[in-house]
Every structure is written in C-alpha cells, then in structure tokens.
C-alpha positions in Angstrom: -8.2 26.8 7.2 -10.6 26.8 10.3 -13.5 26.2 8.5 -12.4 23.3 6.4 -11.2 21.5 10.0 -14.7 22.6 11.5 -16.6 21.1 8.4 -14.1 18.2 8.3 -14.9 17.3 12.0 -18.8 18.0 11.7 -19.1 15.4 9.1 -16.8 12.8 10.5 -18.5 13.4 14.3 -22.1 13.2 12.5 -21.6 9.6 10.7 -20.1 8.5 13.9 -23.3 9.1 15.1 -23.8 12.5 17.1 -25.8 14.1 15.1 -26.1 17.1 17.9 -22.1 17.5 17.8 -21.9 17.5 14.4 -24.2 19.8 13.5 -22.9 22.0 16.1 -19.4 21.9 14.3 -21.2 22.5 11.0 -23.3 25.2 12.1 -19.9 27.3 13.7 -18.1 26.7 10.2 -21.0 28.0 8.2 -21.2 30.7 10.8 -17.3 31.9 9.9 -17.3 31.4 6.1 -20.4 33.6 5.9 -18.3 36.3 7.2 -15.7 35.5 4.8 -18.1 35.8 2.1 -16.4 32.7 0.6 -19.6 31.2 -1.7 -17.8 28.0 -2.7 -17.3 26.9 1.3 -20.4 28.4 2.2 -22.3 26.2 -0.5 -20.2 22.9 0.6 -20.9 24.0 4.4 -24.9 24.2 3.8 -24.8 20.3 1.5 -22.9 19.1 4.8 -25.7 20.4 7.2 -28.2 19.8 5.0 -27.3 16.1 4.9 -27.2 16.1 8.9 -30.7 17.5 9.0 -32.1 15.4 6.3 -30.7 12.5 9.1 -31.7 13.7 11.5 -35.1 14.0 10.4 -35.4 17.8 9.8 -36.9 17.5 6.3 -37.8 21.1 5.7 -34.7 22.3 6.9 -32.3 20.2 5.0 -34.8 21.2 2.2 -33.6 25.0 3.2 -29.9 24.5 3.0 -30.1 22.5 0.3 -31.9 25.0 -2.0 -30.0 27.9 -0.7 -26.6 25.6 -1.4 -28.2 25.1 -4.9 -28.2 28.8 -5.6 -24.7 29.4 -4.7 -23.2 26.4 -6.6 -25.7 27.6 -9.7 -24.3 31.1 -9.6 -20.5 29.9 -9.2 -21.2 26.9 -12.4 -19.7 24.9 -9.7 -20.9 21.3 -10.9 -19.6 18.9 -7.6 -21.6 21.9 -5.3 -24.7 21.6 -7.4 -25.1 17.6 -7.6 -24.5 17.5 -4.0 -27.3 19.7 -3.6 -29.5 18.7 -6.4 -29.3 14.9 -4.5 -29.9 16.0 -1.6 -32.8 18.3 -2.9 -34.1 14.7 -4.3 -33.8 12.6 -1.0 -35.9 15.4 0.3 -38.4 14.6 -2.3 -38.1 11.1 -1.3 -39.0 12.2 2.1 -41.8 13.8 1.7 -43.1 11.0 -0.5 -42.6 12.7 -4.3 -40.9 9.2 -5.3 -41.8 10.1 -9.2 -39.6 13.8 -8.9 -37.8 11.9 -6.5 -36.5 9.5 -9.2 -36.0 12.1 -11.9 -33.7 14.4 -10.3 -31.4 11.1 -9.2 -31.7 10.9 -12.9 -30.8 14.3 -13.3 -27.7 14.3 -10.6 -26.9 10.6 -12.9 -26.2 12.6 -16.0 -24.5 16.0 -13.9 -21.7 13.6 -13.0 -21.1 11.8 -15.6 -21.1 14.7 -17.3 -18.6 16.3 -15.0 -16.7 13.1 -14.5 -17.6 13.9 -10.9 -17.3 10.6 -8.6 -19.5 10.4 -5.1 -17.4 9.7 -2.3 -18.6 5.6 -1.3 -20.3 6.7 1.8 -22.1 9.6 0.2 -22.9 6.9 -2.9 -24.2 4.0 -0.3 -26.8 6.6 1.3 -28.0 8.2 -2.4 -28.5 4.3 -3.1 -31.1 3.6 -0.3 -32.7 6.6 -1.2 -32.9 5.5 -4.6 -33.9 2.3 -3.6 -37.0 3.7 -1.4 -38.1 5.8 -4.5 -37.8 2.6 -6.8 -40.1 0.4 -4.2 -42.9 3.1 -4.6 -43.4 3.0 -7.7 -44.0 0.3 -10.8 -40.7 0.2 -13.1 -42.2 2.1 -15.8 -42.8 5.1 -14.0 -39.4 5.1 -12.5 -37.7 4.7 -15.6 -39.8 7.1 -17.5 -39.1 9.4 -14.4 -34.7 8.7 -14.1 -34.7 9.0 -18.6 -36.5 12.2 -18.0 -34.2 13.6 -15.4 -31.0 12.3 -17.2 -32.3 14.2 -20.0 -32.5 17.6 -18.4 -30.1 20.3 -18.9 -28.0 21.7 -15.4 -30.2 24.4 -15.6 -33.1 22.8 -15.8 -32.9 20.8 -13.3 -31.9 23.7 -10.8 -35.1 25.0 -12.4 -37.2 21.7 -11.5 -35.4 21.2 -8.1 -36.2 25.0 -7.3 -39.6 25.3 -8.6 -40.9 21.7 -9.2 -40.6 23.0 -13.0 -40.2 19.5 -15.4 -38.4 21.3 -18.0 
C-alpha cells in the first residue's frame, strides 16, 4: 500500500508542477517495490518515472526507464503497462527527432489499446495527443499515415522489438 501511495502522490505532485518532489516520491516508491520484487508495480513506477523525467527534459533517463518497464511488461504480458511503456518510448523518439519512428510506435500503441480495450486517462491522452501532433507536424501527411498504419499492423511482439531495437517488423 505504501508503494501505491507514494506512486500516486508522486504522480499528483509532478502533475501539479513540482517535478523534483514528484520524482523523489516515485524513486522512493521504486526503491520499496524493487525490494518486494513485484514486477507489475516495478513496471508501473518505472513508467511514471519515465513520464516525469521526459517532462523534465531528461530524455535519456526516461528512455532507460521506459525500456526497463517495457521488458517487464512484456515478460508478464501486461498490456496496460506495455502500452504505457510503448507510448513513452514513442514520445522519446519524437523528442529525439525521429518523427517517423514515433508515428509508427504511436500507431502500434493505438492498435494494442484497441485490441485490449485499454482506455488511457484523460491527462495521459492529452499529453500523448500533443506528442502525436508534434510528430505529425514534422512529416508530410503521406509519410505520417504510412508510418501510423505500419505501427497499427504490428503485433505486440513486433512493437516491443521495434521499441527496443528499432526493427521495423
């Protein structure tokens, strides 16, 4: 319960603008959950830490956290954690100037969420929509739509491989 409370408090504090305190609470939560070995909670907290670090501009740290969470989510076949980590990595790709790759991964996230009936919270959707719009703005319509369609056609395994290694299929 303490892990959950620290996680939730860290998310709220970060959303209110105190990224430093939000990160500290999430790191405390991660430390406790690593001791317990609960892989699902580790993946959840890593995803939230990735969100905070990406918002704070630490793209490489966010990427590491999303990738670690993605590997755990895939191991457990937890599609909700998986979709969050894939979405985070799509945002990272966009921040790194890889708009086409980001669009492909955003398409894969959309397909996974549709297939698994996962509905992202409104604040997460709004943040994701900004990142999708940024990727779209860097590409012509045809390139964006092609990349998005390629992502939607990926299986979850292909999406994970693409996110971890950059393999297109």
